N, C-alpha and C positions, 0 to 999 in steps of 0.2 A: 504494500500500500504506500502510495506516495505521501510525502510530507504535507502537500497542499490538501489532499483528501482527509488526512488525519486531523489537520487543523480545522477544516470545515466541519467535520463530525464533532469536534470538541466545541466549536462555537454553537452548532445546532443543539447539542445536548444542553449547554448552559442556557440557551434561549428557551428551550422547553421547560427546564427546571424553574426558571424565573417566571415564565407564563403560568406554571402550575401554582407557584407561591402567590402570584397576583390573583388567580382565580379563587384560591382558598380565602384570601383576604376579602375579596369582594363578596363571596358567599357569607362569610362571617359578618361583614358589614350589613348585608341585606337581612340576615336573620336578626341581628341586634336591632336594626331600625324597625322591622316589621313586627317582631314578637316580644322584644324586651323593653326598649325605650328609644325615644327619638327626640329631636328638638323641633320646635315649630315657632314660627313668627305669628303672633296674633295682634290685631289692631282693630280699632273701631270703638264706638261709644257704648255698646251694649253691656260690657262688664265693668264700666267705670263706676266707682273709683278703685275697684280691686285691681283692674288692669289699666294701663295707660292708654290714652286715646291714640298716641303716636305709634304705639307698638311695644310689645314685650317679647322676648325670646323665652320660651318655656320648655322645660324638660317634661315629656309626657311618658309615663310608664304604661306599658301595654299588657300587663299581667293581671292586675286587679279585676278589671271588668270581665275577663275570661273566667275568673274564679268566683264571680258573683260578689265581689268585695267592694262595690261602690254603693253609695247611699246618699241620703239627704245631706246637703252641705258640701259635697265633693264637687270640684270644678272639673268638668270633663270636656274632651274633644269629641264632637259628634258629627257624623256625616249628615248634612242638611237634608231633612225630609222633603223640603220644597225643591231644592236644586242639588242633586247628588254629586255634582262636580265641585260643590263647595263644602268646606269644613267649618263648623261653628264651635265656639267655646262658650259654654253656659254652666250654670250651677244646677245640680239636681235638687229639686224641691220635694219630690215625692216619688215613691216606687210603687210597684204593683200592690193594690189593696189599700193604699193611702187615700184619704180625702184631702184635696187641695182646694183652698179658698183663695180667690184672687179678685182684685177690683176689675169690674167690667171695662171701665175706661178710666185710666189714671186722670185725676182731676175732675171727674164727673160725680163728685159727692161720695156717698157711702154705699153705692150700689156694688154688690159683689156677687160672685157665682161660685158654686162648689161643684167639683168634679171628682169622681172616683177614678184613680189611675188603674187601668186594666192590668191584669197579670201579664208579665213579660214586657211591660212598658215602663218608662220613667217620665216624670214631668220636669221639664227644664225651663229655667228662666234666667235672663240676664240680670245682673245686679242693678242696672240702670233701667228701671221699668218704663221710663219715658222714651227710651231710645233702643228698645230691644224687640226683635221679632223672635218669638219663642213659643212655647206650648200654649200660651194664651191666644196665639194666632192660629197655630196649626195642630193643636191638641197633643195628646200623649205621644211620645216617641218610642218606637220599638227598641228594646234593649240591644238588639243586634246592630244598631246604628252607632253605638258607642265605640269609639276608636281607641280611647285611652283616658287615663286619669292624670290630671296635672299634678306633677310631683313638686316642682319648684320653678321659680323664675330665676334666670341667669343674666338677663339684660333688661333694663339698664342696671349698672352695678349698684346704685343706691337702693334698688328694689330687690337685690339678691336675697333669696330665701324661699321658704314655703309660702303657699297661698293660704290665707286664713279661711276658716269655715264661716 
């Protein structure tokens, strides 16, 4: 075997080994992002004052909701029931079997409505009731649309830490 052929075989072997390492890394990255935890940028007025209008970077853990470990008070990432291409961030107010009472129209006096959350669903609302499209508009959300539970805020630095209930 010639020196040139041996050198090309050595280069090809090293390239295949590096490609395999990169493939393993990308698989690990995918599994971590899809099934363990990921970061997400959230912005808008619906969760103000808990989350900033200009945007926060949050760490979302993706295990609790699969184990049925989310409940009232938890801030969750949910696939929008109105537009499945969008992801929304809201607080769980009630779970299956709970009765939820909410004002019919904020600022319209004392009129309120009570709804029982069906089994397998959650009632989600934004912390800013005047600027949030949530279960008061589209009703209870199937539990399967929950993508993860907010673990902590990492940006901006002055807001670093867990999200309060």
